[in-house]
mmCIF file of the C-alpha atoms, coordinates in Angstrom:
data_MODEL
# 
_entry.id   MODEL 
# 
loop_
_atom_site.group_PDB 
_atom_site.id 
_atom_site.type_symbol 
_atom_site.label_atom_id 
_atom_site.label_alt_id 
_atom_site.label_comp_id 
_atom_site.label_asym_id 
_atom_site.label_entity_id 
_atom_site.label_seq_id 
_atom_site.pdbx_PDB_ins_code 
_atom_site.Cartn_x 
_atom_site.Cartn_y 
_atom_site.Cartn_z 
_atom_site.occupancy 
_atom_site.B_iso_or_equiv 
_atom_site.pdbx_formal_charge 
_atom_site.auth_seq_id 
_atom_site.auth_comp_id 
_atom_site.auth_asym_id 
_atom_site.auth_atom_id 
_atom_site.pdbx_PDB_model_num 
ATOM 1   C CA . MET A 1 1   ? 20.824  1.151   -9.404  1.00 0.00 ? 1   MET A CA 1 
ATOM 2   C CA . SER A 1 2   ? 20.783  1.026   -13.213 1.00 0.00 ? 2   SER A CA 1 
ATOM 3   C CA . LYS A 1 3   ? 18.013  -1.621  -12.963 1.00 0.00 ? 3   LYS A CA 1 
ATOM 4   C CA . LEU A 1 4   ? 15.943  0.664   -10.772 1.00 0.00 ? 4   LEU A CA 1 
ATOM 5   C CA . ILE A 1 5   ? 16.301  3.553   -13.173 1.00 0.00 ? 5   ILE A CA 1 
ATOM 6   C CA . THR A 1 6   ? 15.250  1.218   -16.101 1.00 0.00 ? 6   THR A CA 1 
ATOM 7   C CA . ALA A 1 7   ? 12.275  -0.003  -14.030 1.00 0.00 ? 7   ALA A CA 1 
ATOM 8   C CA . ILE A 1 8   ? 11.104  3.541   -13.313 1.00 0.00 ? 8   ILE A CA 1 
ATOM 9   C CA . GLU A 1 9   ? 11.524  4.606   -16.941 1.00 0.00 ? 9   GLU A CA 1 
ATOM 10  C CA . ARG A 1 10  ? 9.611   1.553   -18.307 1.00 0.00 ? 10  ARG A CA 1 
ATOM 11  C CA . THR A 1 11  ? 6.859   2.042   -15.711 1.00 0.00 ? 11  THR A CA 1 
ATOM 12  C CA . GLY A 1 12  ? 6.539   5.655   -16.731 1.00 0.00 ? 12  GLY A CA 1 
ATOM 13  C CA . GLN A 1 13  ? 6.168   4.649   -20.410 1.00 0.00 ? 13  GLN A CA 1 
ATOM 14  C CA . GLN A 1 14  ? 3.067   2.541   -19.566 1.00 0.00 ? 14  GLN A CA 1 
ATOM 15  C CA . ILE A 1 15  ? 1.222   5.006   -17.324 1.00 0.00 ? 15  ILE A CA 1 
ATOM 16  C CA . PHE A 1 16  ? -1.491  5.594   -19.970 1.00 0.00 ? 16  PHE A CA 1 
ATOM 17  C CA . ASP A 1 17  ? -1.763  1.988   -21.062 1.00 0.00 ? 17  ASP A CA 1 
ATOM 18  C CA . ARG A 1 18  ? -5.410  0.796   -20.952 1.00 0.00 ? 18  ARG A CA 1 
ATOM 19  C CA . ALA A 1 19  ? -4.758  -1.792  -18.251 1.00 0.00 ? 19  ALA A CA 1 
ATOM 20  C CA . PHE A 1 20  ? -3.156  0.805   -15.974 1.00 0.00 ? 20  PHE A CA 1 
ATOM 21  C CA . LEU A 1 21  ? -5.995  3.324   -16.485 1.00 0.00 ? 21  LEU A CA 1 
ATOM 22  C CA . LYS A 1 22  ? -8.628  0.638   -15.911 1.00 0.00 ? 22  LYS A CA 1 
ATOM 23  C CA . VAL A 1 23  ? -7.007  -0.410  -12.626 1.00 0.00 ? 23  VAL A CA 1 
ATOM 24  C CA . PHE A 1 24  ? -6.537  3.212   -11.632 1.00 0.00 ? 24  PHE A CA 1 
ATOM 25  C CA . PHE A 1 25  ? -10.201 4.212   -11.965 1.00 0.00 ? 25  PHE A CA 1 
ATOM 26  C CA . LEU A 1 26  ? -11.578 0.973   -10.499 1.00 0.00 ? 26  LEU A CA 1 
ATOM 27  C CA . GLY A 1 27  ? -9.068  1.228   -7.680  1.00 0.00 ? 27  GLY A CA 1 
ATOM 28  C CA . ILE A 1 28  ? -10.076 4.798   -6.860  1.00 0.00 ? 28  ILE A CA 1 
ATOM 29  C CA . LEU A 1 29  ? -13.751 3.900   -6.820  1.00 0.00 ? 29  LEU A CA 1 
ATOM 30  C CA . THR A 1 30  ? -13.378 0.881   -4.568  1.00 0.00 ? 30  THR A CA 1 
ATOM 31  C CA . THR A 1 31  ? -10.912 2.477   -2.181  1.00 0.00 ? 31  THR A CA 1 
ATOM 32  C CA . VAL A 1 32  ? -12.922 5.718   -1.736  1.00 0.00 ? 32  VAL A CA 1 
ATOM 33  C CA . ALA A 1 33  ? -16.142 3.750   -1.358  1.00 0.00 ? 33  ALA A CA 1 
ATOM 34  C CA . ALA A 1 34  ? -14.518 1.576   1.318   1.00 0.00 ? 34  ALA A CA 1 
ATOM 35  C CA . ILE A 1 35  ? -13.240 4.620   3.218   1.00 0.00 ? 35  ILE A CA 1 
ATOM 36  C CA . VAL A 1 36  ? -16.616 6.325   3.070   1.00 0.00 ? 36  VAL A CA 1 
ATOM 37  C CA . VAL A 1 37  ? -18.413 3.147   4.269   1.00 0.00 ? 37  VAL A CA 1 
ATOM 38  C CA . ALA A 1 38  ? -15.889 2.661   7.051   1.00 0.00 ? 38  ALA A CA 1 
ATOM 39  C CA . TYR A 1 39  ? -16.425 6.286   8.199   1.00 0.00 ? 39  TYR A CA 1 
ATOM 40  C CA . LEU A 1 40  ? -20.215 5.966   8.273   1.00 0.00 ? 40  LEU A CA 1 
ATOM 41  C CA . ILE A 1 41  ? -20.065 2.677   10.097  1.00 0.00 ? 41  ILE A CA 1 
ATOM 42  C CA . SER A 1 42  ? -17.493 3.998   12.633  1.00 0.00 ? 42  SER A CA 1 
ATOM 43  C CA . ASN A 1 43  ? -19.648 7.107   13.122  1.00 0.00 ? 43  ASN A CA 1 
ATOM 44  C CA . GLU A 1 44  ? -22.649 4.936   13.938  1.00 0.00 ? 44  GLU A CA 1 
ATOM 45  C CA . LEU A 1 45  ? -20.666 2.798   16.344  1.00 0.00 ? 45  LEU A CA 1 
ATOM 46  C CA . LEU A 1 46  ? -19.532 6.023   18.059  1.00 0.00 ? 46  LEU A CA 1 
ATOM 47  C CA . LYS A 1 47  ? -23.124 6.797   18.938  1.00 0.00 ? 47  LYS A CA 1 
ATOM 48  C CA . GLU A 1 48  ? -23.244 3.540   20.965  1.00 0.00 ? 48  GLU A CA 1 
ATOM 49  C CA . VAL A 1 49  ? -20.518 4.800   23.342  1.00 0.00 ? 49  VAL A CA 1 
ATOM 50  C CA . PRO A 1 50  ? -22.027 5.034   26.854  1.00 0.00 ? 50  PRO A CA 1 
ATOM 51  C CA . LEU A 1 51  ? -23.233 8.572   27.753  1.00 0.00 ? 51  LEU A CA 1 
ATOM 52  C CA . TYR A 1 52  ? -22.965 9.640   24.137  1.00 0.00 ? 52  TYR A CA 1 
ATOM 53  C CA . SER A 1 53  ? -26.597 10.575  24.175  1.00 0.00 ? 53  SER A CA 1 
ATOM 54  C CA . SER A 1 54  ? -28.032 12.572  27.023  1.00 0.00 ? 54  SER A CA 1 
ATOM 55  C CA . ASP A 1 55  ? -31.077 14.754  27.890  1.00 0.00 ? 55  ASP A CA 1 
ATOM 56  C CA . TRP A 1 56  ? -28.737 17.469  29.122  1.00 0.00 ? 56  TRP A CA 1 
ATOM 57  C CA . GLN A 1 57  ? -28.067 19.832  26.257  1.00 0.00 ? 57  GLN A CA 1 
ATOM 58  C CA . TRP A 1 58  ? -24.835 21.129  27.567  1.00 0.00 ? 58  TRP A CA 1 
ATOM 59  C CA . TRP A 1 59  ? -23.461 17.577  27.912  1.00 0.00 ? 59  TRP A CA 1 
ATOM 60  C CA . GLN A 1 60  ? -24.742 16.679  24.412  1.00 0.00 ? 60  GLN A CA 1 
ATOM 61  C CA . ASP A 1 61  ? -23.078 19.742  22.944  1.00 0.00 ? 61  ASP A CA 1 
ATOM 62  C CA . PHE A 1 62  ? -19.823 18.892  24.761  1.00 0.00 ? 62  PHE A CA 1 
ATOM 63  C CA . VAL A 1 63  ? -19.903 15.286  23.595  1.00 0.00 ? 63  VAL A CA 1 
ATOM 64  C CA . ASN A 1 64  ? -20.692 16.244  20.012  1.00 0.00 ? 64  ASN A CA 1 
ATOM 65  C CA . ASP A 1 65  ? -17.829 18.758  19.922  1.00 0.00 ? 65  ASP A CA 1 
ATOM 66  C CA . SER A 1 66  ? -15.203 16.830  21.783  1.00 0.00 ? 66  SER A CA 1 
ATOM 67  C CA . LEU A 1 67  ? -15.824 13.253  20.656  1.00 0.00 ? 67  LEU A CA 1 
ATOM 68  C CA . GLY A 1 68  ? -16.554 14.418  17.149  1.00 0.00 ? 68  GLY A CA 1 
ATOM 69  C CA . PHE A 1 69  ? -13.233 16.225  16.987  1.00 0.00 ? 69  PHE A CA 1 
ATOM 70  C CA . ILE A 1 70  ? -11.341 13.209  18.503  1.00 0.00 ? 70  ILE A CA 1 
ATOM 71  C CA . PHE A 1 71  ? -13.080 10.750  16.190  1.00 0.00 ? 71  PHE A CA 1 
ATOM 72  C CA . ASN A 1 72  ? -12.492 12.767  12.981  1.00 0.00 ? 72  ASN A CA 1 
ATOM 73  C CA . THR A 1 73  ? -8.844  13.368  13.940  1.00 0.00 ? 73  THR A CA 1 
ATOM 74  C CA . ALA A 1 74  ? -8.253  9.721   14.797  1.00 0.00 ? 74  ALA A CA 1 
ATOM 75  C CA . PHE A 1 75  ? -9.935  8.591   11.592  1.00 0.00 ? 75  PHE A CA 1 
ATOM 76  C CA . VAL A 1 76  ? -7.867  10.884  9.414   1.00 0.00 ? 76  VAL A CA 1 
ATOM 77  C CA . PHE A 1 77  ? -4.690  9.815   11.198  1.00 0.00 ? 77  PHE A CA 1 
ATOM 78  C CA . PHE A 1 78  ? -5.605  6.151   10.778  1.00 0.00 ? 78  PHE A CA 1 
ATOM 79  C CA . ILE A 1 79  ? -6.274  6.637   7.025   1.00 0.00 ? 79  ILE A CA 1 
ATOM 80  C CA . PHE A 1 80  ? -3.018  8.520   6.609   1.00 0.00 ? 80  PHE A CA 1 
ATOM 81  C CA . LEU A 1 81  ? -0.985  5.950   8.383   1.00 0.00 ? 81  LEU A CA 1 
ATOM 82  C CA . PHE A 1 82  ? -2.492  2.908   6.776   1.00 0.00 ? 82  PHE A CA 1 
ATOM 83  C CA . PHE A 1 83  ? -3.621  4.200   3.437   1.00 0.00 ? 83  PHE A CA 1 
ATOM 84  C CA . ALA A 1 84  ? -0.927  2.241   1.595   1.00 0.00 ? 84  ALA A CA 1 
ATOM 85  C CA . PRO A 1 85  ? -2.071  -1.269  2.622   1.00 0.00 ? 85  PRO A CA 1 
ATOM 86  C CA . ILE A 1 86  ? -5.717  -0.282  2.650   1.00 0.00 ? 86  ILE A CA 1 
ATOM 87  C CA . SER A 1 87  ? -5.651  0.878   -0.965  1.00 0.00 ? 87  SER A CA 1 
ATOM 88  C CA . THR A 1 88  ? -3.466  -2.097  -1.902  1.00 0.00 ? 88  THR A CA 1 
ATOM 89  C CA . ILE A 1 89  ? -6.176  -4.442  -0.672  1.00 0.00 ? 89  ILE A CA 1 
ATOM 90  C CA . PHE A 1 90  ? -8.769  -3.084  -3.083  1.00 0.00 ? 90  PHE A CA 1 
ATOM 91  C CA . ILE A 1 91  ? -6.413  -2.361  -6.050  1.00 0.00 ? 91  ILE A CA 1 
ATOM 92  C CA . SER A 1 92  ? -4.787  -5.775  -5.601  1.00 0.00 ? 92  SER A CA 1 
ATOM 93  C CA . ILE A 1 93  ? -8.031  -7.310  -7.000  1.00 0.00 ? 93  ILE A CA 1 
ATOM 94  C CA . PHE A 1 94  ? -6.889  -5.910  -10.354 1.00 0.00 ? 94  PHE A CA 1 
ATOM 95  C CA . LEU A 1 95  ? -3.059  -6.170  -10.048 1.00 0.00 ? 95  LEU A CA 1 
ATOM 96  C CA . ASP A 1 96  ? -2.883  -9.334  -12.184 1.00 0.00 ? 96  ASP A CA 1 
ATOM 97  C CA . ASP A 1 97  ? -3.959  -7.134  -15.138 1.00 0.00 ? 97  ASP A CA 1 
ATOM 98  C CA . VAL A 1 98  ? -1.094  -4.665  -14.435 1.00 0.00 ? 98  VAL A CA 1 
ATOM 99  C CA . VAL A 1 99  ? 1.592   -7.374  -14.184 1.00 0.00 ? 99  VAL A CA 1 
ATOM 100 C CA . ASP A 1 100 ? 0.220   -9.068  -17.308 1.00 0.00 ? 100 ASP A CA 1 
ATOM 101 C CA . CYS A 1 101 ? 0.390   -5.694  -19.178 1.00 0.00 ? 101 CYS A CA 1 
ATOM 102 C CA . VAL A 1 102 ? 4.046   -5.256  -18.146 1.00 0.00 ? 102 VAL A CA 1 
ATOM 103 C CA . GLU A 1 103 ? 5.054   -8.828  -19.069 1.00 0.00 ? 103 GLU A CA 1 
ATOM 104 C CA . ASP A 1 104 ? 3.206   -8.745  -22.364 1.00 0.00 ? 104 ASP A CA 1 
ATOM 105 C CA . LYS A 1 105 ? 5.083   -5.658  -23.490 1.00 0.00 ? 105 LYS A CA 1 
ATOM 106 C CA . TYR A 1 106 ? 8.565   -6.162  -22.056 1.00 0.00 ? 106 TYR A CA 1 
ATOM 107 C CA . TYR A 1 107 ? 9.010   -9.819  -21.050 1.00 0.00 ? 107 TYR A CA 1 
ATOM 108 C CA . PRO A 1 108 ? 6.787   -11.936 -23.357 1.00 0.00 ? 108 PRO A CA 1 
ATOM 109 C CA . HIS A 1 109 ? 9.307   -14.858 -23.237 1.00 0.00 ? 109 HIS A CA 1 
ATOM 110 C CA . ASN A 1 110 ? 9.317   -14.987 -19.468 1.00 0.00 ? 110 ASN A CA 1 
ATOM 111 C CA . LYS A 1 111 ? 5.673   -14.473 -18.709 1.00 0.00 ? 111 LYS A CA 1 
ATOM 112 C CA . ALA A 1 112 ? 4.256   -16.056 -15.553 1.00 0.00 ? 112 ALA A CA 1 
ATOM 113 C CA . GLY A 1 113 ? 2.641   -19.390 -16.125 1.00 0.00 ? 113 GLY A CA 1 
ATOM 114 C CA . LYS A 1 114 ? -0.273  -18.432 -13.850 1.00 0.00 ? 114 LYS A CA 1 
ATOM 115 C CA . ARG A 1 115 ? -2.219  -15.524 -12.621 1.00 0.00 ? 115 ARG A CA 1 
ATOM 116 C CA . LEU A 1 116 ? -2.525  -15.366 -8.813  1.00 0.00 ? 116 LEU A CA 1 
ATOM 117 C CA . GLY A 1 117 ? -6.248  -14.659 -8.861  1.00 0.00 ? 117 GLY A CA 1 
ATOM 118 C CA . VAL A 1 118 ? -8.293  -12.320 -6.640  1.00 0.00 ? 118 VAL A CA 1 
ATOM 119 C CA . ALA A 1 119 ? -8.402  -14.567 -3.594  1.00 0.00 ? 119 ALA A CA 1 
ATOM 120 C CA . HIS A 1 120 ? -4.573  -15.049 -3.487  1.00 0.00 ? 120 HIS A CA 1 
ATOM 121 C CA . LEU A 1 121 ? -3.833  -11.386 -4.146  1.00 0.00 ? 121 LEU A CA 1 
ATOM 122 C CA . ALA A 1 122 ? -6.368  -10.296 -1.514  1.00 0.00 ? 122 ALA A CA 1 
ATOM 123 C CA . PHE A 1 123 ? -4.748  -12.699 0.956   1.00 0.00 ? 123 PHE A CA 1 
ATOM 124 C CA . LEU A 1 124 ? -1.295  -11.252 0.285   1.00 0.00 ? 124 LEU A CA 1 
ATOM 125 C CA . ALA A 1 125 ? -2.653  -7.639  0.528   1.00 0.00 ? 125 ALA A CA 1 
ATOM 126 C CA . LEU A 1 126 ? -4.453  -8.470  3.799   1.00 0.00 ? 126 LEU A CA 1 
ATOM 127 C CA . ARG A 1 127 ? -1.298  -9.982  5.257   1.00 0.00 ? 127 ARG A CA 1 
ATOM 128 C CA . LEU A 1 128 ? 0.646   -6.840  4.259   1.00 0.00 ? 128 LEU A CA 1 
ATOM 129 C CA . LEU A 1 129 ? -2.095  -4.692  5.983   1.00 0.00 ? 129 LEU A CA 1 
ATOM 130 C CA . LEU A 1 130 ? -1.709  -6.803  9.133   1.00 0.00 ? 130 LEU A CA 1 
ATOM 131 C CA . PHE A 1 131 ? 2.069   -6.435  9.213   1.00 0.00 ? 131 PHE A CA 1 
ATOM 132 C CA . VAL A 1 132 ? 1.877   -2.678  8.546   1.00 0.00 ? 132 VAL A CA 1 
ATOM 133 C CA . ILE A 1 133 ? -0.727  -2.148  11.317  1.00 0.00 ? 133 ILE A CA 1 
ATOM 134 C CA . VAL A 1 134 ? 0.925   -4.366  13.933  1.00 0.00 ? 134 VAL A CA 1 
ATOM 135 C CA . LEU A 1 135 ? 4.529   -3.040  13.390  1.00 0.00 ? 135 LEU A CA 1 
ATOM 136 C CA . ASN A 1 136 ? 3.463   0.560   13.153  1.00 0.00 ? 136 ASN A CA 1 
ATOM 137 C CA . ILE A 1 137 ? 1.651   0.143   16.478  1.00 0.00 ? 137 ILE A CA 1 
ATOM 138 C CA . VAL A 1 138 ? 4.724   -1.481  17.942  1.00 0.00 ? 138 VAL A CA 1 
ATOM 139 C CA . VAL A 1 139 ? 6.904   1.470   17.057  1.00 0.00 ? 139 VAL A CA 1 
ATOM 140 C CA . LEU A 1 140 ? 4.231   4.066   17.866  1.00 0.00 ? 140 LEU A CA 1 
ATOM 141 C CA . PRO A 1 141 ? 5.845   4.801   21.257  1.00 0.00 ? 141 PRO A CA 1 
ATOM 142 C CA . LEU A 1 142 ? 9.026   5.714   19.391  1.00 0.00 ? 142 LEU A CA 1 
ATOM 143 C CA . TYR A 1 143 ? 7.039   8.143   17.190  1.00 0.00 ? 143 TYR A CA 1 
ATOM 144 C CA . VAL A 1 144 ? 5.647   9.806   20.382  1.00 0.00 ? 144 VAL A CA 1 
ATOM 145 C CA . LEU A 1 145 ? 8.853   9.831   22.467  1.00 0.00 ? 145 LEU A CA 1 
ATOM 146 C CA . LEU A 1 146 ? 11.016  11.179  19.676  1.00 0.00 ? 146 LEU A CA 1 
ATOM 147 C CA . PHE A 1 147 ? 8.551   13.622  18.151  1.00 0.00 ? 147 PHE A CA 1 
ATOM 148 C CA . TRP A 1 148 ? 10.734  16.471  19.263  1.00 0.00 ? 148 TRP A CA 1 
ATOM 149 C CA . ILE A 1 149 ? 13.471  15.220  16.862  1.00 0.00 ? 149 ILE A CA 1 
ATOM 150 C CA . PRO A 1 150 ? 11.187  14.980  13.774  1.00 0.00 ? 150 PRO A CA 1 
ATOM 151 C CA . ILE A 1 151 ? 13.865  13.432  11.498  1.00 0.00 ? 151 ILE A CA 1 
ATOM 152 C CA . ILE A 1 152 ? 14.085  10.207  13.649  1.00 0.00 ? 152 ILE A CA 1 
ATOM 153 C CA . PRO A 1 153 ? 10.366  9.330   13.693  1.00 0.00 ? 153 PRO A CA 1 
ATOM 154 C CA . LEU A 1 154 ? 10.272  10.102  9.921   1.00 0.00 ? 154 LEU A CA 1 
ATOM 155 C CA . ALA A 1 155 ? 13.322  7.887   9.292   1.00 0.00 ? 155 ALA A CA 1 
ATOM 156 C CA . ILE A 1 156 ? 11.727  5.066   11.286  1.00 0.00 ? 156 ILE A CA 1 
ATOM 157 C CA . PHE A 1 157 ? 8.380   5.469   9.472   1.00 0.00 ? 157 PHE A CA 1 
ATOM 158 C CA . TYR A 1 158 ? 9.916   5.515   5.970   1.00 0.00 ? 158 TYR A CA 1 
ATOM 159 C CA . LEU A 1 159 ? 12.381  2.642   6.560   1.00 0.00 ? 159 LEU A CA 1 
ATOM 160 C CA . LEU A 1 160 ? 9.796   0.429   8.249   1.00 0.00 ? 160 LEU A CA 1 
ATOM 161 C CA . ASN A 1 161 ? 7.014   1.011   5.684   1.00 0.00 ? 161 ASN A CA 1 
ATOM 162 C CA . GLY A 1 162 ? 9.419   1.067   2.719   1.00 0.00 ? 162 GLY A CA 1 
ATOM 163 C CA . TYR A 1 163 ? 10.713  -2.307  3.762   1.00 0.00 ? 163 TYR A CA 1 
ATOM 164 C CA . LEU A 1 164 ? 7.205   -3.720  4.200   1.00 0.00 ? 164 LEU A CA 1 
ATOM 165 C CA . LEU A 1 165 ? 5.839   -2.322  0.904   1.00 0.00 ? 165 LEU A CA 1 
ATOM 166 C CA . GLY A 1 166 ? 8.863   -3.501  -1.051  1.00 0.00 ? 166 GLY A CA 1 
ATOM 167 C CA . TRP A 1 167 ? 8.560   -7.005  0.498   1.00 0.00 ? 167 TRP A CA 1 
ATOM 168 C CA . GLY A 1 168 ? 4.752   -7.143  0.073   1.00 0.00 ? 168 GLY A CA 1 
ATOM 169 C CA . TYR A 1 169 ? 4.693   -5.999  -3.518  1.00 0.00 ? 169 TYR A CA 1 
ATOM 170 C CA . TYR A 1 170 ? 7.664   -8.238  -4.421  1.00 0.00 ? 170 TYR A CA 1 
ATOM 171 C CA . GLU A 1 171 ? 5.797   -11.305 -3.219  1.00 0.00 ? 171 GLU A CA 1 
ATOM 172 C CA . MET A 1 172 ? 2.703   -10.330 -5.318  1.00 0.00 ? 172 MET A CA 1 
ATOM 173 C CA . VAL A 1 173 ? 4.936   -10.446 -8.381  1.00 0.00 ? 173 VAL A CA 1 
ATOM 174 C CA . ALA A 1 174 ? 7.424   -13.134 -7.615  1.00 0.00 ? 174 ALA A CA 1 
ATOM 175 C CA . VAL A 1 175 ? 5.087   -15.907 -6.532  1.00 0.00 ? 175 VAL A CA 1 
ATOM 176 C CA . ARG A 1 176 ? 3.654   -15.847 -9.996  1.00 0.00 ? 176 ARG A CA 1 
ATOM 177 C CA . HIS A 1 177 ? 6.973   -17.324 -11.107 1.00 0.00 ? 177 HIS A CA 1 
ATOM 178 C CA . LEU A 1 178 ? 8.608   -18.842 -8.010  1.00 0.00 ? 178 LEU A CA 1 
ATOM 179 C CA . GLY A 1 179 ? 7.767   -20.748 -4.879  1.00 0.00 ? 179 GLY A CA 1 
ATOM 180 C CA . ILE A 1 180 ? 7.711   -18.915 -1.584  1.00 0.00 ? 180 ILE A CA 1 
ATOM 181 C CA . LYS A 1 181 ? 11.154  -20.114 -0.469  1.00 0.00 ? 181 LYS A CA 1 
ATOM 182 C CA . GLU A 1 182 ? 12.760  -19.497 -3.843  1.00 0.00 ? 182 GLU A CA 1 
ATOM 183 C CA . ALA A 1 183 ? 11.167  -16.033 -4.004  1.00 0.00 ? 183 ALA A CA 1 
ATOM 184 C CA . GLY A 1 184 ? 12.544  -15.278 -0.516  1.00 0.00 ? 184 GLY A CA 1 
ATOM 185 C CA . VAL A 1 185 ? 16.102  -16.214 -1.660  1.00 0.00 ? 185 VAL A CA 1 
ATOM 186 C CA . HIS A 1 186 ? 15.864  -14.090 -4.726  1.00 0.00 ? 186 HIS A CA 1 
ATOM 187 C CA . ARG A 1 187 ? 14.494  -11.133 -2.848  1.00 0.00 ? 187 ARG A CA 1 
ATOM 188 C CA . LYS A 1 188 ? 17.362  -11.235 -0.385  1.00 0.00 ? 188 LYS A CA 1 
ATOM 189 C CA . SER A 1 189 ? 19.785  -11.108 -3.296  1.00 0.00 ? 189 SER A CA 1 
ATOM 190 C CA . ILE A 1 190 ? 18.290  -7.731  -4.384  1.00 0.00 ? 190 ILE A CA 1 
ATOM 191 C CA . ARG A 1 191 ? 17.076  -6.495  -0.983  1.00 0.00 ? 191 ARG A CA 1 
ATOM 192 C CA . GLY A 1 192 ? 18.768  -3.137  -1.428  1.00 0.00 ? 192 GLY A CA 1 
ATOM 193 C CA . VAL A 1 193 ? 17.009  -2.127  -4.601  1.00 0.00 ? 193 VAL A CA 1 
ATOM 194 C CA . ILE A 1 194 ? 13.674  -3.566  -3.307  1.00 0.00 ? 194 ILE A CA 1 
ATOM 195 C CA . LEU A 1 195 ? 14.010  -1.390  -0.227  1.00 0.00 ? 195 LEU A CA 1 
ATOM 196 C CA . ILE A 1 196 ? 14.662  1.710   -2.344  1.00 0.00 ? 196 ILE A CA 1 
ATOM 197 C CA . ALA A 1 197 ? 11.593  0.856   -4.463  1.00 0.00 ? 197 ALA A CA 1 
ATOM 198 C CA . GLY A 1 198 ? 9.555   0.525   -1.257  1.00 0.00 ? 198 GLY A CA 1 
ATOM 199 C CA . LEU A 1 199 ? 10.874  3.876   0.002   1.00 0.00 ? 199 LEU A CA 1 
ATOM 200 C CA . ILE A 1 200 ? 9.839   5.559   -3.267  1.00 0.00 ? 200 ILE A CA 1 
ATOM 201 C CA . MET A 1 201 ? 6.365   4.018   -2.895  1.00 0.00 ? 201 MET A CA 1 
ATOM 202 C CA . THR A 1 202 ? 6.043   5.185   0.784   1.00 0.00 ? 202 THR A CA 1 
ATOM 203 C CA . LEU A 1 203 ? 7.012   8.693   -0.289  1.00 0.00 ? 203 LEU A CA 1 
ATOM 204 C CA . LEU A 1 204 ? 4.434   8.753   -3.128  1.00 0.00 ? 204 LEU A CA 1 
ATOM 205 C CA . PHE A 1 205 ? 1.757   7.444   -0.865  1.00 0.00 ? 205 PHE A CA 1 
ATOM 206 C CA . MET A 1 206 ? 2.104   10.721  1.092   1.00 0.00 ? 206 MET A CA 1 
ATOM 207 C CA . VAL A 1 207 ? 1.108   12.746  -2.002  1.00 0.00 ? 207 VAL A CA 1 
ATOM 208 C CA . PRO A 1 208 ? -2.645  13.384  -2.389  1.00 0.00 ? 208 PRO A CA 1 
ATOM 209 C CA . ILE A 1 209 ? -4.236  11.912  -5.600  1.00 0.00 ? 209 ILE A CA 1 
ATOM 210 C CA . VAL A 1 210 ? -0.883  10.466  -6.652  1.00 0.00 ? 210 VAL A CA 1 
ATOM 211 C CA . GLN A 1 211 ? -1.299  7.960   -3.767  1.00 0.00 ? 211 GLN A CA 1 
ATOM 212 C CA . PHE A 1 212 ? -4.109  6.206   -5.749  1.00 0.00 ? 212 PHE A CA 1 
ATOM 213 C CA . THR A 1 213 ? -1.648  5.388   -8.511  1.00 0.00 ? 213 THR A CA 1 
ATOM 214 C CA . VAL A 1 214 ? 1.077   3.990   -6.240  1.00 0.00 ? 214 VAL A CA 1 
ATOM 215 C CA . PRO A 1 215 ? -0.212  0.313   -5.973  1.00 0.00 ? 215 PRO A CA 1 
ATOM 216 C CA . ILE A 1 216 ? -0.271  0.239   -9.833  1.00 0.00 ? 216 ILE A CA 1 
ATOM 217 C CA . LEU A 1 217 ? 3.075   1.894   -10.371 1.00 0.00 ? 217 LEU A CA 1 
ATOM 218 C CA . GLY A 1 218 ? 4.604   -0.035  -7.502  1.00 0.00 ? 218 GLY A CA 1 
ATOM 219 C CA . ALA A 1 219 ? 3.540   -3.374  -8.866  1.00 0.00 ? 219 ALA A CA 1 
ATOM 220 C CA . ALA A 1 220 ? 4.754   -2.514  -12.278 1.00 0.00 ? 220 ALA A CA 1 
ATOM 221 C CA . MET A 1 221 ? 8.163   -1.202  -10.893 1.00 0.00 ? 221 MET A CA 1 
ATOM 222 C CA . ILE A 1 222 ? 8.723   -4.328  -8.825  1.00 0.00 ? 222 ILE A CA 1 
ATOM 223 C CA . CYS A 1 223 ? 7.719   -6.489  -11.800 1.00 0.00 ? 223 CYS A CA 1 
ATOM 224 C CA . HIS A 1 224 ? 10.465  -4.839  -13.820 1.00 0.00 ? 224 HIS A CA 1 
ATOM 225 C CA . LEU A 1 225 ? 13.016  -5.236  -10.996 1.00 0.00 ? 225 LEU A CA 1 
ATOM 226 C CA . PHE A 1 226 ? 12.127  -8.877  -10.736 1.00 0.00 ? 226 PHE A CA 1 
ATOM 227 C CA . HIS A 1 227 ? 12.558  -9.591  -14.373 1.00 0.00 ? 227 HIS A CA 1 
ATOM 228 C CA . LEU A 1 228 ? 15.691  -7.446  -14.801 1.00 0.00 ? 228 LEU A CA 1 
ATOM 229 C CA . SER A 1 229 ? 17.441  -9.232  -11.942 1.00 0.00 ? 229 SER A CA 1 
ATOM 230 C CA . ARG A 1 230 ? 16.002  -12.798 -12.334 1.00 0.00 ? 230 ARG A CA 1 
ATOM 231 C CA . PHE A 1 231 ? 16.153  -13.234 -16.079 1.00 0.00 ? 231 PHE A CA 1 
ATOM 232 C CA . LYS A 1 232 ? 18.945  -10.693 -16.874 1.00 0.00 ? 232 LYS A CA 1 
ATOM 233 C CA . GLU A 1 233 ? 16.556  -8.904  -19.330 1.00 0.00 ? 233 GLU A CA 1 
ATOM 234 C CA . THR A 1 234 ? 17.824  -5.765  -20.962 1.00 0.00 ? 234 THR A CA 1 
# 
């Protein structure tokens, strides 16, 4: 737990570093642009639904009101549920800069020998998105069946997504230093603290505006946890 506190403190001390601010603003621009484009494209595809257009005004009014409401509600729900991996995809393009910034300041003697690069980071982020979407769809019936006991669906949501985010971000940091198998062994040795870090990230992703900073802060926090546990840094 002391390592987690140290990781949070050190991450907080770098919030206003140039690399963090650069990724924050570029990440906001790309994420918001992607969401807007996705909304516009989805809205155009909606118009291709059979019977969407009609010469009957009463039917057209009904379709516009009902389908419009359903579409907007579903879109907002989708963005809320999958905002974490979606934003991670776009901000991951710049995550090498964040990790480099952390290692330059706190772990110069144990810096990674390589940067992952945009393609590799995008692949890891897309894989995380796939896991988050598929597994949340799998447990969706539990969310629906247990909605009358709110604490249970919330617990499932936070534990599932906390685990996935902790695992996903850990890999983005660890594979700069270790092979996949070795990284997996090391992650298991600190699975508890990585899960807690993932839970913190999941909680922050629920906070408007703050959610845009989470991929940056999450990558930095996991980077600290990796170094503090792997290299016994103080």
